[in-house]
C-alpha positions in Angstrom: 0.0 0.0 0.0 2.9 2.3 0.6 4.2 1.8 -2.9 0.8 2.4 -4.4 0.4 5.6 -2.4 3.9 6.7 -3.6 2.9 6.0 -7.2 -0.4 7.9 -6.8 1.0 11.0 -5.1 4.0 11.1 -7.5 1.8 10.8 -10.6 -0.5 13.6 -9.4 2.5 15.8 -8.5 4.2 15.4 -11.9 0.9 15.9 -13.7 0.5 19.2 -11.9 4.1 20.1 -12.8 3.4 19.4 -16.5 0.3 21.6 -16.3 2.5 24.6 -15.3 4.6 24.5 -18.4 3.3 26.8 -21.1 5.4 25.1 -23.7 4.0 21.7 -22.9 0.4 23.1 -22.9 0.9 24.7 -26.2 2.3 21.5 -27.8 -0.5 19.5 -26.3 -3.1 21.8 -27.6 -1.8 22.2 -31.2 0.0 19.0 -32.3 -3.0 16.6 -31.8 -5.3 18.9 -33.9 -2.7 19.2 -36.7 -2.3 15.4 -36.7 -6.0 14.8 -36.7 -6.5 17.3 -39.6 -3.7 15.6 -41.7 -5.2 12.1 -40.9 -8.7 13.2 -42.0 -7.6 14.6 -45.3 -5.3 11.7 -45.9 -8.2 9.2 -45.6 -10.7 11.4 -47.4 -8.3 11.5 -50.4 -8.1 7.7 -50.4 -10.6 5.0 -51.3 -11.8 4.3 -47.7 -13.5 7.4 -46.4 -15.5 5.2 -43.9 -12.3 4.8 -41.9 -12.3 8.4 -40.9 -13.1 7.5 -37.3 -10.2 5.0 -37.2 -8.0 7.8 -38.5 -9.1 10.1 -35.7 -8.3 7.5 -33.1 -5.0 6.7 -34.7 -4.0 10.4 -34.7 -5.0 10.6 -31.1 -2.7 7.7 -30.2 0.1 9.5 -32.1 -0.4 12.4 -29.7 -0.4 10.2 -26.6 2.8 8.5 -27.8 4.6 11.8 -28.4 3.5 13.1 -25.0 4.9 10.0 -23.3 8.1 9.9 -25.4 9.1 13.5 -25.0 7.5 13.9 -21.6 9.5 11.0 -20.0 12.8 12.1 -21.5 12.1 15.7 -20.8 11.1 15.1 -17.2 14.4 13.2 -16.6 16.3 15.9 -18.4 14.6 18.7 -16.5 15.5 17.0 -13.2 19.1 16.9 -14.3 19.1 20.6 -15.3 17.6 21.6 -12.0 20.1 19.6 -10.1 17.5 17.3 -8.4 18.1 14.1 -10.4 20.8 13.0 -7.9 18.4 13.5 -4.9 15.7 11.6 -6.7 17.9 8.7 -7.4 19.2 8.7 -3.8 15.7 8.6 -2.3 15.0 5.7 0.0 12.8 4.1 -2.6 13.4 1.8 -5.6 14.3 3.9 -8.7 11.2 2.4 -10.5 8.9 3.9 -7.8 10.5 7.3 -8.4 10.5 7.3 -12.2 7.3 5.4 -12.9 5.1 8.3 -11.7 6.8 10.6 -14.3 5.9 8.3 -17.2 2.5 7.6 -15.8 1.8 11.4 -15.6 2.9 12.0 -19.2 0.6 9.1 -20.4 -2.3 10.4 -18.3 -2.0 14.0 -19.6 -1.4 12.6 -23.1 -5.0 11.2 -23.1 -6.1 14.7 -23.9 -4.7 14.1 -27.4 -7.1 11.2 -27.9 -10.1 13.2 -26.7 -9.1 16.3 -28.6 -8.8 14.5 -32.0 -12.1 12.8 -31.6 -13.9 16.1 -30.7 -12.0 17.9 -33.4 -13.1 15.3 -36.0 -16.7 15.4 -34.7 -17.1 19.2 -34.5 -15.1 20.3 -37.6 -15.4 17.4 -40.0 -18.7 15.8 -38.9 -17.2 12.4 -38.2 -19.8 10.3 -36.4 -18.5 8.7 -33.2 -20.1 5.4 -33.8 -18.0 3.0 -31.9 -18.8 -0.7 -32.4 -18.1 -1.4 -28.7 -18.1 1.8 -26.6 -17.3 0.1 -23.3 -14.6 -2.0 -24.8 -13.1 1.1 -26.4 -12.8 2.6 -23.0 -11.1 -0.5 -21.7 -8.8 -0.6 -24.7 -7.9 3.1 -24.1 -7.0 2.5 -20.5 -4.9 -0.6 -21.4 -3.2 1.4 -24.2 -2.4 4.3 -21.9 -1.0 1.9 -19.3 1.1 0.2 -22.0 2.5 3.6 -23.1 3.4 4.5 -19.6 5.3 1.2 -19.0 7.0 1.6 -22.3 7.9 5.1 -21.4 9.5 3.8 -18.2 11.7 1.4 -20.2 12.8 4.3 -22.3 13.3 6.6 -19.3 15.8 4.1 -17.8 18.1 5.0 -20.7 17.5 8.7 -20.2 19.0 8.4 -16.7 22.2 7.1 -18.2 22.3 9.4 -21.3 22.8 13.1 -20.5 21.2 14.3 -23.8 17.9 12.3 -23.7 16.5 14.3 -26.6 19.1 12.8 -28.9 17.4 9.4 -28.3 13.8 10.5 -28.1 13.7 12.5 -31.3 14.4 9.6 -33.7 11.9 7.3 -32.0 8.7 9.4 -32.5 7.6 8.6 -36.0 9.1 5.1 -36.4 7.2 3.8 -33.3 3.8 5.1 -34.4 4.5 3.9 -37.9 5.5 0.4 -36.8 2.6 0.2 -34.3 0.0 0.7 -37.0 -1.5 3.8 -35.4 -2.4 5.4 -38.7 -1.5 3.0 -41.5 -2.0 -0.8 -41.4 1.1 -2.9 -40.5 0.3 -5.2 -43.4 1.5 -2.5 -45.9 4.9 -2.3 -44.3 7.9 -4.5 -45.2 7.8 -8.0 -43.8 10.9 -7.5 -41.7 9.0 -4.9 -39.5 6.5 -7.5 -38.3 8.7 -9.0 -35.5 9.5 -5.5 -34.3 5.9 -4.5 -34.2 4.9 -7.7 -32.4 6.9 -6.8 -29.3 5.7 -3.2 -29.0 2.8 -2.7 -26.5 1.8 0.3 -28.7 1.0 -2.2 -31.5 -1.5 -4.2 -29.5 -3.0 -1.1 -27.8 -3.6 0.5 -31.2 -5.1 -2.8 -32.5 -7.4 -3.1 -29.5 -8.7 0.5 -30.0 -9.1 -0.1 -33.8 -11.1 -3.3 -33.1 -13.3 -1.6 -30.5 -14.0 1.1 -33.1 -14.8 -1.1 -36.1 -15.8 -4.3 -34.3 -13.6 -7.3 -33.6 -12.0 -9.4 -30.9 -10.8 -6.7 -28.5 -9.9 -8.7 -25.4 -7.0 -10.7 -26.9 -5.3 -7.6 -28.0 -5.8 -6.0 -24.6 -4.4 -9.0 -22.9 -1.2 -9.1 -25.1 -0.8 -5.3 -24.6 -0.9 -5.7 -20.8 1.4 -8.7 -20.9 4.1 -6.8 -22.9 3.5 -3.8 -20.6 4.3 -5.9 -17.6 7.5 -7.1 -19.2 8.4 -3.5 -19.9 7.8 -2.7 -16.3 10.0 -5.5 -15.0 12.8 -4.8 -17.6 12.6 -1.1 -16.9 12.9 -1.6 -13.2 16.0 -3.8 -13.7 17.6 -1.4 -16.1 16.9 1.6 -13.9 18.7 0.1 -11.0 21.6 -1.0 -13.3 21.9 2.3 -15.1 21.6 4.3 -11.9 24.6 2.4 -10.4 26.6 3.0 -13.6 25.8 6.7 -13.7 26.6 7.2 -10.0 29.9 5.3 -10.4 30.8 7.4 -13.5 29.5 10.6 -11.9 27.2 11.4 -14.8 23.9 11.9 -13.0 24.6 15.7 -12.8 25.5 18.0 -15.7 29.0 18.7 -14.4 
């Protein structure tokens, strides 16, 4: 119960901290709407206009992923710039209990992107929000956000070791949402990308949301997404401890 309380309070604190950044707010407000607009016109120009709702959902997931990716790396980087990363890593808690609230907060605040793209599509482009399984869509969204948070934890472990986290975060944005099938089907990608896509929790989270939107077996995808997310949590916790020890031994937790 102490660990759960720590996670809850930490997530709330970091979510409030993110809400104080005018830069983060501006990005969160603008980028999802731009992505939703591009997705709508992309599918309207194609031969499958009935998939506009799926396009809006996919664009929303792109926004959530960007929030988690840059939010997790940015949060670690900000702690380093402010000189508090060393104190966080020296706290009498496991490193995973300290970093997980950061990634959970970014995933939680990133859900705005999903809601914004759906409302933008409905109000501006008249897309009907006719979900085949509304309740299953909600369950899939929760599983997808949890998966993104755990995946963000795995990435954040490397941000502790690497001083310039943005150098790693920037190249991962578009490849991950492309490999995960958030906007385009994985079947149209080269065959060698299939094994990579299969081990990403974002792939199964996106598939669950797509199946809940159009109709299909949602629960298997949710189960696989949560299973991979748990593996990311375990691996991320191990890497955090290992990388923290290496960074402390090399004296690279701080900027100087």
